C-alpha positions in Angstrom: -54.6 -70.2 -33.9 -56.4 -70.5 -30.5 -56.4 -67.5 -28.1 -54.8 -67.7 -24.6 -56.9 -67.4 -21.5 -56.6 -63.8 -20.4 -56.4 -64.6 -16.7 -53.7 -67.2 -17.3 -51.7 -64.8 -19.5 -51.9 -62.0 -16.9 -50.7 -64.2 -14.1 -47.7 -65.3 -16.3 -46.9 -61.7 -17.2 -47.2 -60.6 -13.6 -44.7 -63.1 -12.3 -42.3 -62.3 -15.1 -42.5 -58.6 -14.2 -41.7 -59.4 -10.6 -38.6 -61.4 -11.8 -37.6 -58.5 -14.1 -37.7 -56.1 -11.1 -35.7 -58.6 -9.0 -33.1 -59.0 -11.8 -32.9 -55.2 -12.3 -32.4 -54.6 -8.5 -29.7 -57.4 -8.3 -27.9 -56.0 -11.4 -28.0 -52.4 -10.0 -26.8 -53.4 -6.6 -24.0 -55.6 -7.9 -22.8 -52.8 -10.2 -22.9 -50.4 -7.3 -20.8 -52.7 -5.1 -18.4 -53.1 -8.0 -17.9 -49.4 -8.1 -17.5 -49.0 -4.4 -15.3 -52.0 -3.6 -11.5 -52.5 -4.0 -10.5 -54.6 -7.0 -9.7 -57.7 -5.0 -9.7 -60.8 -7.1 -12.1 -63.0 -5.1 -14.5 -60.1 -4.4 -14.4 -59.1 -8.1 -15.3 -62.7 -9.2 -18.2 -62.8 -6.9 -19.5 -59.4 -8.1 -19.2 -60.6 -11.8 -21.3 -63.7 -10.9 -24.0 -61.4 -9.4 -23.9 -59.1 -12.4 -24.4 -62.1 -14.8 -27.1 -63.6 -12.7 -29.1 -60.3 -12.5 -28.7 -59.6 -16.3 -29.8 -63.2 -17.2 -32.8 -63.0 -14.9 -33.9 -59.6 -16.3 -33.5 -60.7 -19.9 -35.4 -64.0 -19.4 -38.2 -62.2 -17.5 -38.7 -59.6 -20.3 -38.6 -62.4 -22.9 -41.3 -64.4 -21.1 -43.6 -61.4 -20.5 -43.2 -60.2 -24.1 -44.0 -63.7 -25.5 -47.1 -64.1 -23.4 -48.4 -60.6 -24.0 -47.9 -60.8 -27.8 -48.8 -64.5 -28.0 -45.6 -65.1 -29.9 -44.9 -68.8 -30.2 -41.2 -68.5 -31.2 -40.4 -66.3 -28.2 -42.3 -68.6 -25.8 -40.4 -71.6 -27.3 -37.1 -69.8 -26.6 -38.3 -69.0 -23.1 -39.3 -72.6 -22.5 -35.8 -73.9 -23.6 -34.0 -71.5 -21.3 -36.3 -72.4 -18.4 -35.6 -76.1 -18.9 -31.8 -75.5 -19.1 -31.9 -73.3 -16.0 -33.8 -75.9 -14.1 -31.2 -78.6 -15.0 -28.3 -76.3 -14.1 -29.8 -75.2 -10.7 -30.7 -78.7 -9.7 -27.3 -79.9 -10.6 -25.6 -77.2 -8.6 -27.9 -77.8 -5.6 -27.4 -81.6 -5.6 -23.6 -81.3 -6.0 -23.5 -78.8 -3.1 -25.7 -81.0 -0.9 -23.6 -84.1 -1.5 -20.2 -82.3 -1.0 -21.4 -80.4 2.1 -19.8 -82.7 4.7 -16.5 -82.6 2.8 -16.6 -78.9 2.5 -17.3 -78.6 6.3 -14.3 -80.8 7.1 -12.0 -78.8 4.8 -13.2 -75.5 6.4 -12.4 -77.0 9.9 -9.0 -78.1 8.8 -8.3 -74.6 7.4 -9.2 -73.1 10.7 -6.9 -75.4 12.6 -4.0 -74.4 10.4 -4.2 -70.9 12.0 -3.3 -72.3 15.4 -1.5 -71.0 17.4 -3.3 -67.8 16.8 -0.7 -65.6 18.4 1.6 -66.5 15.5 -1.1 -65.9 12.8 -1.2 -63.0 10.4 -2.6 -59.6 11.5 -5.7 -60.1 9.3 -6.6 -63.3 11.1 -6.0 -61.7 14.5 -8.2 -58.8 13.7 -10.9 -61.0 12.4 -10.7 -63.2 15.5 -10.8 -60.2 17.8 -14.0 -59.0 16.1 -15.6 -62.5 16.3 -14.7 -63.0 19.9 -16.2 -59.6 20.9 -19.4 -60.1 19.0 -20.0 -63.8 19.8 -18.5 -63.8 23.3 -16.2 -66.7 22.6 -12.4 -67.3 22.7 -10.1 -69.3 20.4 -11.2 -71.7 17.7 -11.8 -75.2 19.1 -9.7 -75.4 22.2 -10.6 -72.1 23.8 -8.0 -69.7 25.0 -5.3 -72.3 24.6 -5.4 -71.7 20.8 -3.8 -68.3 21.5 -0.7 -69.8 23.1 0.8 -67.4 25.7 -0.7 -64.2 24.3 -4.5 -64.3 25.0 -6.0 -61.0 23.7 -8.2 -58.7 25.6 -11.2 -59.6 23.3 -11.4 -62.9 25.2 -11.9 -61.3 28.6 -15.2 -61.8 30.4 -17.2 -59.1 32.0 -18.0 -59.2 35.7 -21.6 -60.0 35.0 -20.8 -63.0 32.7 -19.2 -65.4 35.2 -21.4 -68.3 33.9 -19.7 -68.0 30.5 -16.1 -67.7 31.8 -13.2 -69.9 32.8 -9.9 -69.1 34.5 -6.7 -69.1 32.4 -3.5 -70.5 33.7 -0.1 -69.6 32.2 1.3 -72.4 30.2 4.9 -71.2 30.4 6.9 -71.9 33.6 8.7 -68.6 33.2 5.4 -66.7 33.2 4.4 -68.5 36.3 7.7 -67.7 37.9 7.4 -64.0 37.1 3.9 -64.0 38.6 1.7 -63.6 35.6 -1.8 -63.7 37.0 -4.7 -65.8 35.7 -7.6 -64.2 33.9 -11.2 -64.9 33.3 -12.0 -65.5 29.7 -14.9 -66.9 27.6 -15.1 -70.6 27.8 -17.0 -71.2 24.6 -14.7 -71.7 21.5 -15.5 -69.6 18.4 -14.9 -72.5 15.9 -18.3 -74.0 16.6 -20.0 -70.6 16.0 -18.2 -70.4 12.7 -19.4 -73.9 11.7 -23.0 -73.1 12.6 -22.8 -69.9 10.5 -21.3 -71.9 7.6 -24.2 -74.4 7.9 -26.7 -71.6 7.9 -25.1 -70.2 4.7 -25.3 -73.6 3.1 -29.0 -73.9 4.1 -29.7 -70.5 2.6 -27.9 -71.2 -0.7 -29.5 -74.6 -1.1 -32.9 -73.2 -0.4 -32.4 -70.5 -3.0 -31.1 -73.0 -5.6 -34.0 -75.4 -5.1 -36.5 -72.5 -4.9 -35.3 -70.9 -8.2 -35.2 -74.4 -9.8 -38.9 -74.9 -8.8 -39.8 -71.5 -10.2 -37.9 -72.1 -13.4 -39.7 -75.4 -13.8 -43.1 -73.7 -13.1 -42.3 -71.1 -15.7 -41.4 -73.8 -18.2 -44.6 -75.7 -17.7 -46.7 -72.5 -18.0 -44.9 -71.5 -21.2 -45.4 -75.0 -22.6 -49.1 -74.8 -21.8 -49.3 -71.4 -23.7 -47.4 -72.9 -26.7 -49.8 -75.8 -26.9 -52.8 -73.5 -26.7 -51.4 -71.1 -29.4 -50.5 -73.9 -31.8 -53.8 -75.8 -31.2 -56.2 -75.9 -34.3 -59.6 -74.5 -33.3 -62.5 -76.9 -33.7 -64.9 -76.1 -36.6 -68.4 -75.1 -35.5 -70.9 -77.9 -35.9 -73.7 -77.4 -38.5 -77.2 -78.8 -37.7 -78.5 -80.3 -40.9 -82.1 -81.3 -41.0 -82.8 -85.0 -41.5 -83.6 -86.1 -45.1 -86.1 -88.7 -44.2 -88.8 -88.1 -41.6 -89.0 -90.8 -38.9 -92.5 -91.6 -37.6 -93.2 -93.7 -34.5 -96.2 -95.3 -36.1 -96.0 -98.4 -38.3 -96.4 -97.9 -42.1 -99.9 -98.1 -43.6 -99.6 -101.1 -45.9 -103.3 -101.0 -46.7 -103.0 -97.6 -48.4 -100.1 -98.9 -50.5 -102.1 -101.9 -51.7 -105.1 -99.8 -52.7 -103.0 -97.3 -54.6 -101.5 -100.2 -56.5 
């Protein structure tokens, strides 16, 4: 059995130790979030996914580091199989998400439009919109203040020093105009476009993480395969220098001496 290159083995163990630390931190944080959060179904499912991801990352990293340090071929083979499977799964998820991205964006936009008019939406949606409008300095979803109907909230109001981002509202109801409801200055930029930009940013981050982890898993598989080949390689036997049986001379044979001896 051939020995592994010490430098190559240390690099492989070092990267696996880093991944083990990452998996342990992810596992600990996800468990902490699970203890602190309310048991909402969607949040609970997301935390379970993080717990499983952290545990799998930690186990695989420890497996790879142990196999390389002990030069255990069976452990390295198991690590190689898991890395190949992980690469395939991550690439499949990333490709499916990249292909379905326009469709998901369209569905997200349709779901936002279902909340219009916002003055008739649920209290959770109103609270979320108030927070977004105050932070992003926008109003409404895609049609500005008109998405709020006749009850535009105070979170849409512009400041006196923000006139370049404002527009004047006009009462849509004739009765409100009759009773002298005054116009207001509100933000002209709709919030829906900010939400779509944020969603695209989240997609970019997720796709980057998926492709990045797939590349790292592929690299780990290639390195483990190289160590497996090195371990299972049969060492070459040392060459033995045997002296020649017959001496070779650069001079021609002396036929005259042979004739005289005969």
